[in-house]
C-alpha positions as CSV (number, residue, x, y, z in Angstrom):
1,M,68.7,74.7,25.7
2,V,65.5,73.4,26.3
3,F,64.9,71.0,29.2
4,V,61.7,69.5,30.6
5,T,61.5,69.0,34.5
6,L,59.1,66.4,35.3
7,T,57.6,65.2,38.7
8,D,57.2,61.4,39.2
9,E,53.5,62.0,38.5
10,Q,53.8,63.8,35.3
11,R,56.5,61.1,34.1
12,C,54.0,58.3,35.1
13,E,51.1,60.1,32.9
14,L,53.7,60.8,30.0
15,E,54.6,57.1,30.1
16,Q,50.9,55.9,29.7
17,V,50.3,58.3,26.9
18,S,53.4,57.1,25.1
19,R,52.1,53.7,25.2
20,H,48.6,54.1,24.5
21,A,48.1,57.1,22.7
22,V,47.6,56.8,18.8
23,G,50.5,58.0,16.3
24,R,52.1,61.3,17.0
25,V,50.6,62.2,20.1
26,A,52.8,58.9,21.6
27,L,55.9,60.5,19.9
28,R,55.6,63.9,21.2
29,A,54.9,62.2,24.9
30,H,58.6,60.5,24.3
31,M,60.3,63.6,23.3
32,V,59.2,65.2,26.5
33,L,60.3,62.3,28.6
34,L,63.4,62.3,26.8
35,S,63.9,66.0,27.9
36,G,63.2,65.1,31.3
37,R,65.9,62.7,31.3
38,G,68.3,65.3,30.0
39,Y,68.3,64.8,26.4
40,S,69.0,68.2,24.5
41,V,66.8,69.2,21.6
42,P,69.4,68.1,18.9
43,Q,69.6,64.5,20.4
44,I,65.9,64.2,20.7
45,A,65.5,65.7,17.2
46,Q,68.2,63.2,15.9
47,I,66.2,60.1,17.4
48,H,62.8,61.0,16.0
49,E,64.2,62.2,12.7
50,C,62.6,65.5,12.8
51,G,63.6,69.4,13.0
52,H,64.8,71.0,16.2
53,D,62.2,73.5,15.7
54,V,59.3,70.6,16.0
55,V,61.1,69.3,19.2
56,R,61.0,72.8,20.7
57,T,57.5,73.3,19.6
58,W,56.0,70.2,21.6
59,L,58.2,70.8,24.6
60,H,57.1,74.3,25.1
61,R,53.5,73.2,24.4
62,Y,53.7,70.7,27.2
63,E,55.1,73.0,29.4
64,R,52.1,75.8,28.9
65,E,49.4,73.0,28.5
66,G,50.6,69.7,29.9
67,V,49.5,66.4,28.1
68,A,46.6,68.0,26.3
69,G,49.1,70.2,24.7
70,L,50.5,67.3,22.8
71,E,47.1,67.0,20.8
72,D,46.8,68.4,17.4
73,E,44.8,71.7,17.5
74,P,41.4,71.6,15.8
75,K,41.9,72.4,12.1
76,S,39.2,74.3,10.1
77,G,40.0,72.5,7.1
78,R,38.9,74.2,3.5
79,P,35.4,75.7,3.4
80,P,32.6,74.1,1.1
81,K,32.1,75.4,-2.3
82,D,28.6,76.2,-1.2
83,P,27.4,75.9,2.2
84,L,23.9,75.2,1.1
85,A,25.0,72.3,-1.0
86,R,24.3,69.8,1.6
87,H,20.9,70.9,2.4
88,I,20.1,71.1,-1.6
89,I,21.2,67.8,-2.3
90,D,19.2,66.3,0.8
91,A,15.7,67.9,-0.2
92,Q,16.5,66.9,-4.1
93,A,17.2,63.3,-2.9
94,S,13.8,63.1,-0.9
95,Q,12.2,63.6,-4.0
96,S,11.7,61.2,-7.0
97,P,13.4,61.9,-10.3
98,E,10.0,62.0,-11.9
99,C,9.2,65.3,-10.1
100,S,11.8,66.9,-11.7
101,G,10.9,65.5,-15.2
102,H,13.3,62.6,-15.5
103,A,12.3,59.0,-17.0
104,R,14.1,57.4,-14.1
105,T,12.4,56.1,-10.8
106,C,15.3,56.5,-8.5
107,W,18.5,58.7,-8.2
108,T,21.9,57.5,-9.0
109,V,25.1,59.6,-8.2
110,V,26.0,60.6,-11.4
111,L,22.3,61.8,-12.2
112,L,21.8,63.7,-9.2
113,A,25.3,65.6,-9.9
114,A,24.0,66.4,-13.6
115,F,20.5,67.7,-12.2
116,L,22.3,69.9,-9.6
117,A,24.6,71.4,-12.3
118,V,21.9,72.4,-14.7
119,R,19.2,73.5,-12.1
120,F,21.3,75.1,-9.4
121,R,24.6,75.6,-11.3
122,L,26.0,73.4,-8.4
123,V,29.0,71.9,-10.0
124,L,30.2,69.0,-8.0
125,S,31.9,65.7,-8.4
126,G,30.2,62.4,-7.9
127,S,32.3,61.8,-4.9
128,T,31.4,64.9,-3.3
129,V,27.6,64.3,-4.0
130,R,28.2,60.8,-2.4
131,R,29.7,62.3,0.7
132,Y,27.0,64.9,1.2
133,L,24.5,62.1,0.6
134,K,26.3,59.7,3.4
135,A,26.5,62.9,5.7
136,T,22.6,63.5,5.8
137,G,21.7,60.1,6.4
138,W,21.4,58.5,3.0
139,R,22.7,54.9,2.2
140,W,22.6,53.0,-0.9
141,A,20.8,49.6,-0.2
142,R,18.2,47.3,-1.9
143,P,14.5,47.8,-0.7
144,R,12.3,45.0,0.3
145,L,8.9,43.9,-1.1
146,A,5.9,44.6,1.1
147,P,2.4,44.2,0.8
148,A,0.5,47.3,0.0
149,S,-1.6,46.7,3.2
150,V,1.6,46.9,5.2
151,L,2.6,50.2,3.6
152,R,-1.0,51.3,4.6
153,R,-0.8,50.3,8.3
154,K,-4.1,50.6,10.1
155,H,-4.7,52.7,13.2
156,D,-6.6,52.6,16.0
157,P,-8.2,55.8,16.9
158,D,-8.5,54.9,20.5
159,T,-4.7,54.1,20.9
160,D,-4.2,57.1,23.3
161,A,-6.8,56.5,25.4
162,K,-6.0,52.9,25.7
163,R,-2.6,53.5,26.7
164,A,-3.6,56.2,29.1
165,A,-6.0,53.7,30.8
166,I,-2.9,51.3,31.1
167,A,-0.7,54.2,32.3
168,V,-3.1,55.2,35.4
169,A,-3.5,51.4,36.1
170,L,0.6,50.9,36.3
171,V,0.6,53.9,38.5
172,Q,-1.9,51.9,41.2
173,V,0.8,49.2,40.7
174,A,3.5,51.0,41.7
175,H,2.0,52.3,44.6
176,G,0.8,48.5,45.7
177,A,-2.8,49.1,45.3
178,A,-3.5,46.9,42.5
179,H,-1.7,43.8,40.2
180,L,-1.5,44.2,36.2
181,L,-0.9,41.3,34.0
182,Y,0.0,41.3,30.6
183,L,-1.5,38.2,28.5
184,D,-1.2,36.7,25.5
185,E,-0.7,33.2,24.0
186,C,1.4,31.6,21.2
187,D,1.5,28.2,19.3
188,L,5.1,26.6,19.4
189,H,5.5,24.6,16.0
190,L,7.5,21.7,15.3
191,L,8.8,23.5,12.1
192,P,11.9,25.2,13.0
193,V,12.3,28.9,13.7
194,I,14.8,30.8,11.4
195,R,17.2,32.9,13.7
196,K,20.5,34.6,12.5
197,M,23.6,32.8,13.7
198,W,27.4,32.3,13.5
199,M,28.3,29.8,10.8
200,K,31.4,29.0,8.8
201,G,31.6,27.7,5.3
202,P,28.8,26.6,3.4
203,R,25.1,28.0,4.4
204,V,23.9,26.1,7.3
205,R,20.7,24.0,6.1
206,V,17.9,23.5,8.9
207,P,15.7,20.1,8.0
208,T,12.1,20.5,8.2
209,P,9.6,17.7,9.6
210,G,7.4,15.8,7.1
211,Q,4.3,17.0,8.8
212,N,4.3,20.1,11.1
213,A,2.5,19.9,14.7
214,K,2.1,22.8,17.2
215,H,1.2,23.0,21.0
216,A,-0.3,26.1,22.4
217,F,0.9,28.3,25.3
218,F,-0.7,30.9,27.4
219,G,1.3,33.3,29.5
220,A,0.5,36.3,31.9
221,L,3.7,38.6,32.7
222,D,3.3,40.5,36.0
223,A,4.2,44.2,35.3
224,A,5.5,45.0,38.9
225,S,7.5,41.6,40.0
226,G,8.2,40.2,36.3
227,V,7.1,36.9,37.5
228,F,5.9,35.0,34.0
229,H,2.7,32.5,34.9
230,W,2.0,29.9,32.2
231,A,0.2,27.1,31.0
232,D,0.1,24.7,28.0
233,H,-2.5,22.9,26.0
234,D,-2.9,21.0,22.9
235,R,-4.8,24.1,21.3
236,K,-6.0,27.5,22.0
237,L,-9.3,27.4,22.8
238,A,-11.8,29.6,25.1
239,Q,-12.3,27.3,27.7
240,H,-8.6,26.7,28.2
241,F,-8.3,30.5,28.5
242,V,-10.7,30.5,31.0
243,A,-9.2,27.8,33.0
244,F,-6.1,30.1,32.8
245,L,-7.8,32.8,34.2
246,E,-9.0,31.1,37.2
247,S,-5.2,30.2,38.1
248,L,-4.5,33.9,37.8
249,A,-7.3,35.0,39.9
250,A,-6.3,32.3,42.3
251,A,-2.5,33.2,42.3
252,Y,-3.7,37.1,43.3
253,P,-6.6,36.6,45.7
254,T,-6.9,40.2,46.9
255,G,-6.9,43.7,45.0
256,T,-7.9,44.9,41.7
257,L,-6.6,42.5,39.0
258,Y,-6.0,44.1,35.7
259,L,-5.7,41.9,32.8
260,V,-4.0,43.7,29.7
261,L,-5.3,41.8,26.6
262,D,-5.5,42.2,22.8
263,G,-8.6,41.6,20.9
264,A,-8.0,38.1,20.0
265,P,-11.1,35.8,19.4
266,T,-10.0,33.7,22.5
267,H,-10.0,36.6,24.7
268,T,-13.8,38.2,23.2
269,A,-15.4,34.6,23.6
270,K,-18.7,34.6,25.0
271,V,-17.7,32.0,27.7
272,V,-14.8,34.3,28.6
273,R,-17.2,37.4,28.9
274,A,-19.3,35.4,31.4
275,W,-16.2,34.6,33.5
276,L,-15.3,38.1,33.7
277,A,-18.9,39.2,34.4
278,T,-18.6,36.8,37.7
279,H,-15.6,38.2,38.8
280,P,-15.7,42.0,39.2
281,R,-12.4,42.3,40.6
282,V,-10.9,41.4,37.3
283,Q,-10.3,44.4,35.1
284,V,-9.9,44.2,31.4
285,L,-7.6,47.0,29.7
286,W,-7.5,46.7,26.3
287,L,-4.3,47.0,24.0
288,P,-4.7,49.5,21.1
289,K,-5.0,47.3,18.1
290,Y,-2.4,46.4,15.5
291,T,0.2,47.2,18.2
292,G,0.1,44.2,20.2
293,H,3.8,43.2,19.4
294,A,5.0,46.7,20.5
295,D,2.7,47.3,23.4
296,N,2.7,43.8,24.9
297,P,6.1,42.9,26.7
298,T,4.7,39.1,26.9
299,E,5.8,38.9,23.4
300,R,9.3,39.3,24.3
301,I,8.9,36.3,26.3
302,W,7.9,34.0,23.7
303,G,10.5,35.3,21.3
304,L,13.2,34.2,24.1
305,M,11.6,31.0,24.3
306,K,11.5,30.3,20.8
307,D,15.3,31.6,20.4
308,N,16.2,29.0,23.4
309,V,14.5,25.9,22.4
310,A,13.1,26.5,18.5
311,A,15.7,28.2,16.9
312,N,17.6,26.8,14.0
313,R,17.1,23.2,15.0
314,L,14.3,20.4,14.5
315,A,13.6,18.6,17.4
316,G,12.7,15.0,17.5
317,S,8.9,15.5,18.2
318,I,6.3,17.9,19.2
319,D,6.6,16.1,22.9
320,Q,10.2,16.9,23.2
321,L,9.9,20.4,22.0
322,V,7.1,21.3,24.4
323,T,9.3,19.6,27.2
324,A,12.1,22.0,26.4
325,A,9.7,25.0,26.4
326,Q,8.5,23.9,29.8
327,R,12.1,23.6,31.3
328,F,12.7,27.1,30.0
329,F,9.6,28.6,31.5
330,H,10.5,26.5,34.9
331,E,14.1,28.3,35.1
332,L,12.9,31.6,33.3
333,A,14.0,34.8,35.3
334,P,11.9,37.6,36.5
335,H,11.4,40.1,33.6
336,P,9.8,43.1,35.4
337,V,7.9,45.7,33.2
338,T,7.6,48.5,35.9
339,R,9.0,48.6,39.6
340,P,7.0,50.0,42.1
341,A,8.0,53.5,43.3
342,A,10.2,54.1,46.2
């Protein structure tokens, strides 16, 4: 007769497995618990409606390996008909059917399976081809239309140099030798911002204003502390930007002040260049062209603001919307980009 002797710790572990494990592992743990309580192999087999040899197998496995022995051993499964099939399908799907002489613009499972049978003598069912496609990262989805200019994305040849300059400045910031601020501005529109949301029943309809209105915000994010400086005006004018720069210079009266900017007209106006010339302590670092949203963390602050005050709702007026945005900035927690090194 086979009986398993359990300690209190083993019994506690098996009880947890029997309650939380999935499927057959929980049943096997229960078999061991029953054996530990004095149930015989025939009695356990009758309770679980299985053969005596099944009970003995799992009791012996537990005695040899513990709880880990109650898991199923890895199964090799049936080997693939052709070990290269997966790679062939992936490579062929990466090419247009037109490259293979078909008068089609995109592959279907049926067309791809037929082509593999003719060209490579690789006879596979449609379900097998579909499984291999999914295994290599392919999915059946609808493309999106995009302007050709977006697909031919422009690139700034000085991207690496500009990012390297910002990285060097961040090292100085981390050692407390300088300050670095990411600057940007945005327009807050009365026209609601549409964002994904939970809804039930018919699709939610967000009303639009009879006439749109907008208000300008200037922002600067401190890379080390995460403090967000801001100012708002009716319009985004260069003279307003200069006033914002004055407030930043006053907030950081000592040390080198790095300002990370994009090439917007507001930042390159004559009045701005004249102000920078009279403030040599303030150094401008230019963001790479065409990558402002990716390289400027201030963009995320604008997104948070619009999500909180302008998403999926129409405010009563632009003044109400501006008031809500001002309250958001007053309550905004710091969002540090980099922390000083210890």
